[in-house]
N, C-alpha and C positions, 0 to 999 in steps of 0.2 A: 502406534510408534513402531519403528523398525530399527534393528541394530545397524551399525555401519555396513554398507553394502560392499561386497567383494569388488576390488578394482576401483573403489571410490577413494575419496580423500580422508576417510575415517570419520566423517560426520554422521551422527544419527539423524534419522528423518522422521518427521511427524506429518501426517496428512490430516488436515482438519476437514471433517465432513459436516455439512449442514443437515439437520434432521428434517427440515421443511423444504418447500420449493423455492424459498427466497426470503427477502426481508419485507415486512408489511408495515403500513403506517402504525405508529405507536410502539413498534419494537424498540427495545433497548438492548444493545449487544455490548458485551465486554470480553475482551481477550487479553490475557496477561501472560507474558512469556519471559522467563528469566534464564539466561545462560550463565551458569556458575563458573567459577575460576577454572580455566583450562578446557571447558566444554566446547564441543563443535556440534552445532545443531542446525538442521534445515527444517523450516516449518513452511509447508505449502498448502494451498487450498486444493480441494478435490476438483473444483470447477469454478465457473463464473458465479459471482454474487449478483443475483437478480433483485432489483429494487422495484417493488410493486407500486402501482398508482396510489396517490394520496388525494382522493377526490375532495376531501374537506380541508386540505392544506396541512394536515397534521403529519409531520414526517417521522422518519425513523432516525435513531441515533446510534452511532457506533463509536466505541472507544477502544483503542488498541494501546496497551502499555508494554513496552519492550525494555528489558534491562540486560546489559551485556557487561559482565564482570571482567576484571583484568585477566588477560590471556584467553578469553573466550571468543568464539566466532559464531555469530548468529546470522542466518540468512532467512529473512522474512519474505516469502513469495506467495502471497494470497492470490486467488483467482481474480480475473478482471471484474470490474464493476460494470453492470449493464442496467442503467435506469430505464424503466418503462415509461410510457406516456403519463405525464402528470406526477411522476415520482418526486419525492422530497427526502433528502438525506443530509444529515450532518455527520461527518466522519472525522474524528480526531485520532491522529497517530502520534504518540509521545514516546521518545526513546532516550534512555540514559545510557551512555557508553563510557566505560571506565577508560583511563588513559591507555592501557594495553589491550583493550578489547577491539573487536572488529564487528561491523554490522554492514550487511548488504540488504537493502530494502527496495522492493519493487512495487510500484503502484501503477496499475493500468486502468484506463477508462475507455469504454466503448460508448459512443454517444447515443445509445438506444438500440432497439431491435431494428436493425437496418432493413431486414427483409420484410418487415411490417410497416415500413415507411415512418418509423419513429425517430429518425435522426434528429437530435436536439429537441425532442418533444417533451422531455422531462420538465418539471416545474422549477426545481432548485436543487443544486448540489453545493454544499459548503464543505470543502475538503481542506483540512488543516494538518500540518506536519510540524512537529517540534523535535529537534534533536539537540541534546546537550552532551558535551564531552567533558569529563572530569568536573562536572558541576557547572560548567560555563556554556552559555548558549552558542551553538555553532550553526544551526540552520533553522529558520522560521519561514514557513511558506503557507500561503492560503490561496485557494482557488475558489472563488464564488461565481458559480455559473447559473445564470437565470436567462434562458434563451428568449423569453417573452419581453424581458426588460432590456437586455443587451445581447443580441445574437453573438454566439461565440465566434471568435476570429477563425478564419479558415484553417482547418487542420489538414495537413497533407493527406491526400487520398491516393490509394493505390488500388486499382481495379475496383473502384466503387466502395472500398472499405476504408473508413477513417477511424482512427483511435489515437489516444495520446497516452504517454507513459512517462514515468519518472524512475530512474535508477539512481539511488544514493549509496555511495560506498564510504564508510567511515573506518579509518585506521588501516586501510590497505596501502601498500607502498606505491610509489609513482610507477607508471608504466613507461618503460624505455629509458635510455640513459640521459636524454635531454629533457624529460618531463619533470618539472618542478613539483615538489610536494605542495598541495594546496594548504592554505591556512587552516590550522586545526585538524588536518588530516581528513577533511570532508571533500569528497568528489561529487 
């Protein structure tokens, strides 16, 4: 953890480091982060999360629980997920945001080790996101990707590199004078 950085916006920062080279079949990962009342916190990954092959189909599971109290600001910025050939992963991200809390959540996916010809060579990714605000559901999303069953739709490619990402903002004000606030404060 680091104290608020000079010239920053006053948020403390935590960089999460993995102790191994990546996520292996059978791994069970749990991350729980709570931003208490009035806290400002940035949590970021040290680098990419590598998902190793699951030759027997037994995948890894990851659960992230985020809680943002009233007046708190949490920015969850993990590294991108890179599934290797034959990788299997179920990832659940669950966030509870109080009425006066703010959450910025970034989720990035690279479709494999592109330099090794592994674009969309993973076996299965089951990515789930649930965000509740003031105890009410605000966003539910699921991406079930199985390239051998249903090839992924074309992802925009720039210079031979394709990736997809999701940025969710909860509790942040509208941008610009004509932008309406979305229902439930979720962008």
